[in-house]
N, C-alpha and C positions, 0 to 999 in steps of 0.2 A: 513743413512739417520735418524735422530732424530724426535721423536714424543713426546709431550707433557705426553701422557700416560705413558712414559718409568720414567716419574718422580712421578706418582701420590703417590708412597710410601712415597718420600722425603717430597713431599708437605704437606700430612697429618700429619707428624711428626712436620712439621714446624707451621701448624696450631695449633696441642695440645700446642707446645710452647707459641704462644701468648694467649691461653687461661689460661694456667698456669701462665704467666707474668701479667696475667689483662687485656690484650690488646685487647681481643676478647670475645665476648657473643653470646650466643645462644639466638635467638631472635622467637617469636611467631607470631608475626605480619602477616598479609594478604599483599600480592604486593599492595592492595589498602590502606591498612591501614599505609603503608612504607611511599607512597605518601601524605599522608594526613599529617602525623608527621615530613617529610620533609622541611616545609616552602616554601618561594618564594625566589628569590633574593633579595627582599628587607627586607624579615622577618626572623628571625632564625627559626631552625626547633624544634620540641619539643620532648625530649628524650622518647625513647622506654620505657613503664612501666618493659621490661623484662631487661633492662639495667643494673639495681642492684643486678642481681642473684651473686653468691657467684661462687668463681673458682671450687669448688667441684661441686656444682650443674651444672655449664656450661662443667665442661669435663664428668661428667654423661651423659649430654644429648648429648654432640657429640660423644660419646662413641656408645650409643644408635642409634643415626643418621646411624653411620657407620656401625650400626648391622642390619639397615633396617629394624626397629620398627616403623617407622613415615611413612606416605603416602607422596606423590608427594606434595611439597610446603607446609607440615605443619611446618617445621621449617628451619630456616637459620642461618648460622654463619656469623657474623658481625663484624667488626672490630671496637674499640671504638675510634671512633673520634671525632669530634668537630661540635656539632650542629649546634653551630655558624658562622662556617667557611662560607666565602665567595666563597669558592668554593666548590659548591653544592656536588660534587663528593666525599668530604671528610666527610659528615655527616653520619656518621655510615655505611661505604659500605658495600655492601655483600661479603663474601668470599668464602663463599659452599651454596651448594642448594640440594636439596633432590630430584632425579632422579631416578627411576625404571626403567633404559634403558639399552639395549643391546648395548655395546660398542664394534666399530670393531675391538679394538686391546686387550682391556682386558676382552671383553667379559660379563660375569655378577658379575663379582669379585667387582665391586664398585656399592654403589646406592647413593652415594653421590659426586658431581663433583666440582671440584675449578670454581671459575667465572675468566673471562678474565684477569681481571686488578689484580687478584692475581696471577694466573697463568704465565700470561706471563713476568713480572719482574723476578719470581723463574727460568724460563727457561733459561734466559739471563743468570743470575748470576751461575747456575750450569756448562753451556756451557762455562763459561770463556767469555762472551761478552762483549765488552767495549763500543762499540757504538750501541744503538738500534735505526733504524730508524723505522717512523712511518708516516702518513699523519696528516696533519694540525687538524683533527678535536679531534685528541688525545692530544692536546694540554694541555687541563684541566684535562687529567689524569695522565699527569708527577709527580704532586704532589702526586698522591697515589703509582705512580709507585716508588718514591723515599721512601716513606712510608714503604712498603712493603720490599723492600731491607733494611733499615735501623733496623725495630723492629723485622724483623725476622733473622738478624745477618748473613742471608745467605753467604754475601761476606766477613766475617771476616777474617782478614788477608790477603785477597786479594784485587785486583783493582775492585770497585764497577761499575755496569753498569751505562749507563747514557744514557736517551731516549732523541733524538733530532726530532723534526717535521720538514716535508716538505710538499709543496703541491704535492697532489696526480697526477698521469697523467691523463689528459682529453684530450681526443684524437678525433679528429674531426671525423664524419661520423659513428662515433659508440657507444655504451655504455660500461664502465667498470664496472659498479656495479654488484657483484654477483648474488645479488637477481634478477635484470633486465636480466641479461643473461640466469638465471634459468628459465625464465619466455619464453623467446625466444625459449628455448631449450622444454617447457612443451608443449608450444601452438603449437609446428611443425613449427614456422616459420624457423628455420634451422633443420641440420639432427641431430645433437649433439653438446655435447660440443669441438668436434675435427673439425665440421663444418670449412673448409677454410675461411670462413666469419667471424670467431668468433676471438676475440682478444684474445685468451686463446694460454698459449703455446703448447696444443696440436692441436689446428686450425692453431697457424703459422707453426708448424712441419707438417701439412699434406697440407698446402699451399705450402710449398716449401721456407718458410724463413729458411736463414741459422742463427746458432748462430753468428757467426762472423756479420751478418747483423744487427742484434739485439743488440749486443753490440755495434757498431757503431752508432746506432740509439741513444743509452743511453747515449754514449759519446758527441754527437751532442748537443741534448737537456738540458743536465746537471739537476739540480736539482734546485728547487727555493723556495721562502717563500712565494709567492703569488699565488693563484691559477690561472690558466690559459689553455686556450685550445693550444694544438699541432696541427700543419699544418700535417694530414697522409701523405701527400706528404713528409714529411721528411723520414718519415720510407719507403715510397715506393722509394724514392731516394737511400737509404742505401742499400735495397733489390736490385737494379736496379744495381748499382756499382759492387757489390758482384757477380753478376751474368753474367755481363759481362765479369769478369776476370776469372770465373771458370765454366760457363757454356758451353758445345761445341755446335756448330753451326751443325743444321739439317737442313733439307727439308721437310715442310708438306703443305697439302692446306686444310683449311677448309671448303669452300665451292666449290667444283668440277667444271670445265667443261673438257669433254673431247677434246684434239686437235688432229686431224689427222695430221701427217707430212708427205706431199708428197715430193716423192723423196729423203726419209731420209736415210742416210748409215745403213747398216745393224746393228743390237744391238751391242753393244759398252758398255765399260766401260770408266769411267770419274775420273780420280784422281781429288779428292776435300781435300780440308784443314780436317784435324782431327787426322792422316789423314785416307783417307777412299775411297772406290772407289761407284761409282753412276752408275746403269745402265740406258741406255736409249734406247728406242727402234722406231716402227714407231707411238706410241701414248703414248700423256704425258697429265697430268693433271694440269690446270692453276686456280689459282682462280677466283672465278666469280668477284671480284672486281677487277679484272686488264683487263676487257674487258668493252668497251663502243660502242654501234651503232653508236653513234655520239660523236665524242670528239674534245675538243677545240685544238685549234693550240699547245697548250703548255703543252698536254697530254701525260705523259711518259710509257703509256703501251698500251696494245693491242687495235685496232680498224680496221676497215676496211683500208687496204693499207699501216699501220703501220709496222714498224719494231722492233722488239724488241729482246734482247738478254735473252736465257735460263740461268740462274745462272750455272756457271762453263761450258756451252755448248755454242751450235752455236747459230745463228742469226735464227729467222723466222718471215716470213710476211704473215699475213692475208690477201687473195685478196680482191678486191671490189665487186665480182661477188656474187650477194645473193645465189647461190648455195654454197659458201662456209660457211654459218652459216645456222644450222640447227635448229628448235625450235619446242616447243610443240603447242598444240592447244592455250594455252594462250598465245603465242608470246614469253616465255621464252626460252632463248637459252640453247640447249641443247648439241650442237657440235659446232666445229668450224674444218676447214681444212686450213693449213698453209705451204707454201714453205718452204724448208729447205735451208741455204747457208751453204753448208758444208766448204765452205773456211774459215770460222768464227771462226771454231772450236778451241780452245786453247788460246779464247781472240783474234784472229785478226780481222782484218777489213774486211768489206764489199769489194768485188771486185771493187765497184763504188767508194769506197772511204768514203761512206757517213757513219755516225754514226747511231746506232740505237737508239730509241726514249728513250730507258732506260732499265733496268734489271729486271725481274721478276723471281719469286720461281716457282719450278715444280715438279712432281712427274712421276716417269714410270709409267705408266698403268700396265704394264706386272709383275711388282716385288711389287708394292704397296702393303701395308697392311692396313687394314679397322680398324679406331678408332672412339670411342666415344670423344668428346671433351667437357670439362665442361669449359665456359667462366664466370670463378667470375669476379664480381665488389663490388664495396662498398655496404654494407648490406642498408645503409640508403640514401635516397635522398637528406635530409638536414644536414649540416655539423654539427649542435650541434641538433638532435633530441629530448633532452630532454628541451629545452629553452621553457620558458613559461610555464612548467608546465603542457602541454598539453598530449595527450596520444601519446607516443613515439613509438607506434605500427603503427599508422596513417602514420609514415614517412618510414615505410620501402619499399623498392625499391623491386618491383613483378621482376624487369628484373634484379635483381642483379645474378641471375644463369641462363645461357641459355644454354641448351646442346643441341650439335651439334651432329647427329649419321653417316653423312656422310662424314667424314674426313678421309684423305688419307694421308699417310707417308711413308718416305723414308724406304726401304727394312731394313736398319740396326736398327731400332726401335723394330725390331721384338722379340728381345731379350733382350732388356732393362729392367732393374731390378725396382720393386715399390721403388719409392723414388729418379729413377734417374732423374735429371734435364737437361733440353735441351733449346737453342735458335730455337725456329723454326723463320729461316729467313723472316725477312719482318714483322713477326705475333706476335712474343711477345716471353716471358718466360713460360716454363711449365715444371711440373712434372708428373711423371708415377704416377698414384694416386694406394690409399691401396685396390681400387674395381677392378681391374684388374686381369685377371682369363687366365689360357691357352687358352681359345676361345674368350676373350673380354678384348681388349686392350682401357684403361682410361687414357686421358690424362687430367689436370686439369692447367687451367692458371695460373701461380702465379704471374705475374705483366708485363704490356705493356712494347714495346721498349722504351717508350717515355711517359713523364706526360703528358698525352692527357685534363685533365680537367685544367692545368694551360694553355696548347696552347689555348684552346677553350675562356678560360677568357680572354687571350691578344686579341683574334679576337674581342671580344663585348667592347672595350675600345674605345673611340671617337679617331676617325683619328688624332685630333688635339695633342692629348697626345702622337701619338706612331711615332713621329718624329725621335727620336735617334734609330738607328738600334742595337738592342740587340743581344747578342753571345746565340746563340740556346741552348748551352750544359748548361750555367748559366743559362736559363730560366727555367730550370727544377731542379734547387738547391734551398734548402730553404735559406731567404734571411738573417739568423742568423749570416753567418759567410761571412768574405772576401774571394775573389777568391785563395788568398796566401794559407790562412786557410786550405781550400779545398784541393790544391794540397798539401800541408803539409800532409793533412790526407791520401790522396791517395798513398802517398809513404810508409805512417807507414803499410796501409794495401796489398800493393803489394811490394813484394822483390825485383822484376824485374825493377820496376819503380825507387826503391830508388837506384837499382845500377847504372841506368843510371843516375840519378841526381849526384851521388858522381862522375862518369867518366867525365860527362860533365862540374862539378862545378871546377875539376881541370884543364880544359882546357882554360874555359871562367869565369870563377866565378858564386859565388851561385845565385846572381840576375839573370843571365840569365839562368843558370840551372833549375832555378824554372821556368821560363817562358817554356822553351823548354823541359820540362817533365809534360806539360800539360794533355799528352797521351802518350802512346808507341808508337804511330805511328809518332807522331812529333819528337820523342827522336831517332827514327831509322831513319829518315832523315837526320837527324844531324850527326848522327855516320858514315854514309855513305859519308858525306862530311868534317867529321872533319879533312882533310887534310888542310885546309883553316878555321881552326874554327872559327875564329872572323868573318870572310865573310859570312859563312854559317850563324852563328848565327844571322846577320842583316838581313839576308834575311827572313829567317824563321820568325825572331819576328817584323821585320817591313813591308814588303811587301807581304809575303805569306797571310796573312788574307785579305790584298785589293785584291790577285787576286784571292782568294774564293769567296769574296762576300757572298751571300746567302749559298753557298754550308757547307757542314760539312767535315772537314779533315777525310777522311778513308783511309785503306789501298792500295785501289784500285785507289785514286783521282789522287797519284803523285807517281810514281817510286821512290824508293831511288837511284835505279842506274841513273835514268836520271835527278833528282835532283843533284847529285854529279858531272854529265858531266856538267851540267849548271853551278855549282859553279866554277868548275876548268876555264870554259870559262872564265867568268867573271873576276877570277884571273889573268889568261894569257891576257887580254884584247882582246880576238877574238869575244869577244861579247861584246858592248859597255854597260857601266852601265845603262844609261837611255833608251837604245832600250829592255833592258834586263828586266825592270817591264812589258813591254806588251809581252814579249817572255814568262815570268812565267805564265802571266794569260792565253796565250794560250795551253801551255802545260796543265794547269791543266783543261782549257775547253776541249781539245782533246785528252788527254792521251799521245801524242805524245814528243818524246824528242826535246832539243830545235834546232837541227839543221835540223828539218823535220817540224816546223811550219811555217807559212805564216804569217807574220806581217806587216801592212801597214807602208811605210817608214813616218817617221817624217817629219812634214814641216820645210824648211829651217829655221833656227832662225839669225837674226841679233844682236850678241850677243852685238857688241860693241855700238848698238842704244840703246838696252835693258838698259845695264849699265849708258848709259848718261840720260837716262829717270828718272831711280832711284834716280840718283846722284843729279839732278835737283828737283825731287818731295821731297827729305829727305835731304834737304841742311843745316840742323839742327843737323841730326843724323850725316853726314859726318863730320859736324865742330868737333861735341862730339869726334867722332872717330881719328880725327887727333890731336885733344887734350889729347890723351892717353887712350879713354875708348875704347880699341880695343876688347871689346866683344861687340861690336854692328856689327862687322862684317858679324856675322850669322843672324843677322835681315836683312841688304842689300841682301848678297846673296840670302837668302830666296825670298826677293821681285825681282830679278832679275828672279829667278827660276819661279814664278809666271806668269812673265811678258813674258817670254819665254818658253813657256812649250816644253820639249823634250830637252833643252840645257843640255849639259853635267856638273854635279854640279861642279866636279874637275877643270874644264876649268872654269866656273864662279868664284870660289874662287880665281883661280890663277889671273885671268883677274882684277877682283874687287881690289884684292891687289894693281895691278901694277897701276892703275888709283887711288887709294888712295894716294897712295905714291907721287904721282906728285903734 
């Protein structure tokens, strides 16, 4: 690591040279007097009365400054600039000041210290820097930067560095000024510079932000020449994307309710992804958010009479008997009693054939470990806490840190090292905090599973505006780039996704490969059915999104083996292409293979009548087709498909060609 203090001797040598060359002088003016002599933007400055000192006198005074003869502020070394310059930075700028202070690297060796505008260009030149990046407020300093490089001749014989100015990073829901961050620390609004809510490298590291995610964020936002605010959602998106690839999945319950499992099998272990084993006995914890005393029909968690599946385990049902729910004196639920359906272990269906309302996470009571969980959120309530020049402290969100001491975690986390990161399924991404001890396990939330801020904002939009269905995954992404660009960036960061793209592109071309590698789950569906590559691509790109509807595609949504068998059946025409659309939707809804789903039979289609009707209604298009505009065939076939829902597209195409030929 390099420090400016390492170059103090060289900087002082160059300062002496400036004095010897008559380009710098020692000035005795006070700070107030310097300001008075500097002039204004409309009036030139007045030269210092000490500007005419001889070279010998200036050298003597500089040596005595270095020797510590003068008190702080008594004298300064100034460059011989232009007191009439339009750039006030060039009106005899200061190069050195006297300060009898202990330095953290050089101790008491020095009592004069170089000014930033003198030290900065010299450091760059000595280190061989060619492009020096700084923020826009230093644009006026560039002339002084170049002056120091030129007149000290520090870069003689080499390439001189050049200063470039860009807009500083202004991130929403935080402050970036070091002075203001210091005040947050001093006043105790945060625990220190490494508080996970601080936009510092130490804070981000403790929060669990990976260097890879921060670099991806920097690549995403780029640089600009105009000041603007960056949506903090972009940073969280990059963090979430990196964690989704690298953080292992585990189970944890933040606000637990104990559930007694009636007629549960003897304590068993379950193989779960990781790979790891999970113990489950006669009692489990579930999250309080997964219970409702009274639930709407579409509620997908526990309620009286509702059946849900415990993640990786079997289904359970809480009865409607009031005795199945235990409450404290205030009416708060403290314990539930549920019946186990042992036949559903391993993902099997209920004996009745009914599907559970949903899947919830859980932790085994007998093997659970206790943990303190720190729920970190954005430090400020306002996206721009400094806006309007008001007190930014008033914008601090007192709820930006919530500490939960009742959390229960699966046993595998008992030995997790400090800094280990996990996804608590259905809860969020967490890191083992540095405050963890052998007797106290502390987890801190890195980021939520999804961007809840943007999701909440979407709910508040007027209904008339939200007519077009949006892709849920895209809704959490910043809007600065196209979906194609995000997919390309994802492949750069994920070697497995990039390999899948290369493989698929060789089969169906780069355009289809781009769409089919939106996720590893989608790519795995194609790979399973690639024996019929073109057909598989068609169904995944065109029809699967319709079958999913509002659902998101997850590994458990559609089995790769089921999809491969489905495509094979369509290819062999044992499954009619038109009926196959309804079959695919039923497969997504039930999780069953294509030959086990029930689909209502399509209504009979009078194809001849539909074609005759379209030909009559679009006589002009028919005439143009017969006159040589054969591209209109697709339009006419489409009109028949609309008039005769359920008709086979290939049959319509052939029949329409025959009719138009007569």
